[in-house]
Structure formats: structure tokens, C-alpha cells
C-alpha positions in Angstrom: -143.5 11.4 -148.3 -140.2 9.7 -146.1 -142.3 10.1 -142.7 -145.3 9.0 -143.9 -143.5 5.7 -145.4 -141.4 5.4 -141.6 -144.8 5.4 -139.7 -145.9 2.8 -142.0 -142.9 0.4 -141.2 -143.2 1.0 -138.0 -146.7 0.4 -137.6 -146.9 -3.2 -140.1 -143.6 -3.8 -137.4 -146.3 -3.5 -134.6 -149.0 -5.4 -136.5 -146.6 -8.8 -137.5 -144.7 -8.7 -134.2 -147.9 -8.2 -131.8 -150.9 -9.9 -134.2 -153.9 -8.3 -135.6 -157.0 -8.9 -133.0 -160.0 -6.7 -131.2 -159.7 -3.0 -131.6 -162.0 -1.3 -128.4 -162.9 2.4 -129.3 -164.1 4.6 -125.9 -164.2 7.6 -123.7 -161.0 8.7 -122.4 -162.9 10.4 -119.2 -164.6 7.4 -118.2 -162.6 6.2 -114.9 -162.5 3.4 -112.8 -164.9 4.8 -110.6 -168.0 4.5 -113.4 -169.9 1.3 -113.9 -168.9 1.2 -117.7 -165.7 1.1 -117.0 -165.4 -2.0 -114.8 -167.9 -3.4 -117.6 -165.6 -2.8 -120.1 -162.4 -4.6 -118.2 -164.8 -8.2 -117.8 -165.4 -7.9 -121.6 -161.9 -7.2 -122.7 -160.2 -9.8 -120.4 -163.4 -12.4 -121.7 -163.3 -11.1 -125.4 -159.2 -12.3 -124.8 -159.4 -15.4 -123.2 -162.1 -16.2 -126.4 -160.3 -15.1 -129.4 -156.9 -15.1 -127.4 -156.0 -12.5 -129.4 -154.7 -9.4 -129.4 -156.7 -6.3 -127.6 -155.9 -3.7 -129.6 -156.8 0.3 -128.2 -155.9 4.0 -128.4 -153.5 3.5 -125.4 -155.2 5.7 -123.9 -157.0 7.0 -119.8 -160.9 6.3 -119.1 -162.6 2.8 -121.6 -159.4 2.1 -123.8 -157.4 1.6 -119.9 -160.3 -0.5 -118.8 -160.2 -3.2 -122.4 -155.9 -2.5 -121.3 -156.0 -4.2 -117.9 -159.1 -6.9 -118.9 -156.9 -8.4 -121.5 -154.0 -8.8 -119.7 -155.4 -10.9 -116.6 -156.1 -12.8 -119.2 -152.2 -12.8 -119.7 -152.9 -12.0 -123.2 -150.8 -9.4 -125.5 -151.8 -5.4 -125.8 -150.8 -2.7 -128.3 -152.2 0.5 -128.8 -152.2 3.5 -131.0 -151.0 6.3 -128.2 -152.0 10.1 -129.0 -150.0 12.9 -126.9 -152.7 14.2 -125.2 -156.2 12.7 -124.3 -159.6 14.8 -124.3 -159.7 15.8 -120.5 -156.1 15.5 -120.1 -154.3 18.8 -118.6 -150.4 18.0 -120.0 -148.9 15.6 -123.1 -146.7 12.8 -122.7 -145.5 10.6 -125.5 -145.0 7.9 -122.6 -147.5 5.2 -121.7 -147.5 5.2 -117.3 -147.3 1.4 -117.1 -147.1 -0.3 -120.8 -144.0 -1.6 -122.5 -142.3 0.8 -124.9 -142.3 -1.4 -127.6 -146.5 -2.4 -127.3 -147.1 1.5 -128.3 -146.7 4.2 -131.0 -147.4 8.1 -130.2 -148.6 9.4 -132.7 -149.3 13.2 -133.9 -152.6 13.2 -135.2 -156.0 11.2 -134.6 -155.5 10.1 -138.3 -152.6 7.9 -137.4 -154.0 6.7 -134.6 -157.1 5.7 -136.8 -155.1 4.4 -139.5 -153.1 2.2 -137.2 -156.3 1.0 -135.2 -157.5 0.4 -138.5 -155.3 -2.2 -139.7 -155.3 -4.4 -137.1 -158.1 -5.6 -137.7 -158.2 -5.7 -141.3 -158.0 -9.9 -141.8 -155.5 -11.4 -144.0 -156.6 -15.1 -143.4 -159.3 -17.0 -141.9 -157.2 -17.6 -139.1 -157.1 -13.9 -137.6 -159.8 -13.6 -135.1 -160.4 -9.7 -135.2 -163.1 -7.0 -134.5 -164.6 -3.6 -133.1 -166.0 -3.4 -130.3 -167.7 0.4 -130.1 -168.0 1.5 -126.0 -169.7 4.6 -124.8 -167.7 7.6 -125.5 -168.0 11.5 -127.1 -166.4 13.2 -130.0 -163.2 11.1 -131.5 -164.7 7.8 -130.3 -167.8 8.8 -132.6 -165.3 9.6 -135.6 -163.6 6.6 -135.3 -166.5 4.5 -135.4 -168.0 6.1 -138.2 -164.6 6.2 -139.7 -164.4 2.1 -139.7 -168.1 1.5 -140.3 -168.0 4.0 -144.2 -165.1 1.6 -144.6 -167.2 -1.2 -143.9 -169.6 -1.0 -146.1 -167.5 0.7 -148.6 -165.9 -2.9 -148.7 -162.1 -1.8 -147.9 -162.5 -3.7 -144.7 -164.5 -7.2 -144.7 -165.2 -7.5 -148.2 -164.1 -11.4 -148.0 -163.0 -12.1 -144.4 -166.1 -10.2 -142.1 -165.0 -8.3 -139.3 -167.8 -8.2 -136.8 -168.5 -4.3 -135.9 -170.4 -4.5 -132.0 -171.8 -1.4 -130.4 -171.5 -2.1 -126.4 -175.3 0.1 -125.3 -174.4 0.4 -122.0 -177.3 1.8 -120.4 -178.7 2.6 -123.7 -176.1 4.7 -124.3 -176.4 4.8 -128.1 -179.8 4.0 -128.2 -180.1 7.8 -130.0 -177.5 6.9 -132.1 -178.7 3.7 -133.5 -181.9 5.5 -133.9 -180.7 8.2 -136.6 -179.0 5.7 -138.4 -182.3 3.9 -138.7 -183.6 7.0 -139.8 -180.7 7.4 -142.4 -181.4 3.6 -144.0 -185.7 5.1 -143.8 -184.4 8.3 -146.2 -182.3 6.4 -148.3 -178.4 7.6 -147.1 -177.3 5.0 -145.9 -177.5 1.4 -146.9 -178.5 -1.2 -143.9 -175.4 -1.4 -141.5 -176.0 -4.9 -141.0 -172.6 -5.3 -139.7 -173.2 -3.2 -136.7 -175.1 -5.0 -134.0 -176.3 -3.4 -130.7 -175.0 -5.7 -127.7 -175.8 -5.1 -124.3 -174.7 -8.4 -122.3 -171.1 -9.6 -122.5 -172.6 -13.1 -122.8 -174.5 -11.9 -126.3 -171.1 -10.6 -127.4 -169.6 -14.0 -127.2 -172.1 -15.8 -128.3 -171.4 -13.5 -131.7 -168.0 -14.4 -131.7 -167.7 -17.9 -131.0 -168.7 -17.5 -134.8 -164.7 -17.7 -135.6 
């Protein structure tokens, strides 16, 4: 109980100090040589400039790193919730290779990281500029995506102040998943996922986020 309260207080301190913003979910395995890395870096830079908000990630390698670098290029704040050992990594580390220690927390469990990322997109006022951007990824990314989508459908997030949920379907990466969700709607196992937007071009994303 004490550890839970300590974590919650630390998390709230980071959110209050850095500000809520756009959360990026994505693969830790797609490095600088992958085309999705450069696309993510450009996207994060443009969104950070557009919304003038904090960029939040899992503070890991791959597409999370691309989003951080894009926001830094825009000169905007970044924050993160790091796991000691990401998928594809051989070593465990509590420290980020270049982010200042006051901009991220290292989590022992994935559930704690998800908690931090979810709270980073909760809008407490109409002036908060937040969104979720789902980039290509694996099991961990899907876990985060579906938890947040479930919270949106249960109206635990965005019930009064909507939070955009944007799927970056680079190279049709999520095409089969989106088809599966359509089938689930037809079977009546999920309600209409109308807050999940398929976008392929950064310009379309920026146009959607200009609603803020």
C-alpha cells in the first residue's frame, strides 16, 4: 500500500511538472535503420510543434526513441516511463542513455508504466492537448493499445473531454488488426471503435489534431 502511494505520488509529480500531452506507443525493435523510425521522428516533431505539448513515451529504444528525438528537435518537453529491460535488449538498466533523470521514471512492472502513460493523456481541462498515437509494434504495444481503447470505451478516459486515439498504419502494418476489429463489431463483441482513426500520412494526423 505504501509503495503504491509512493509510486502514485511520484507519477503525479512528473505529470504536473512536465505537463500532460501526446503518448506514443510503439516497437522497441525498430531502430534508426528502419523506415518507420524516420517517419515517427518526423511525426513527433510536427505534432509537438502543432500542439506545443509534452511528448510521452515508454522511454525505450526503437520507435519510442524516434518520438523522443522528434520532440527534442522541436524544442518541446519530453517525459517517459521506462522499463529496466525492453524486448530485444540483453541487459537491464535503470537509466536512459541520454535523457535527464528528472524527465523519466524507471518502472519495475509493465502495469506501472501503463498507469503512467494512461494518466499522461487524461485531460483535466479543455486547454490540455493530449492524444494517443499507436505506432507499429509487437505484443507490448498491443497490450498498451487495447488497455487504453478499453478505458476509452468504458468512458474512463475522454468521457467529457475527448482524447484522440490515432493508429499509424504505416505500410498497412495494422490492416489485418483493423479488419479484425471490424469483424468483432459485426459479431457484436465490441462497440464501434469510432475513436480509433486509421491514418497513413502525417498531414492527415495534423489536420485531425488541429481540432484542439
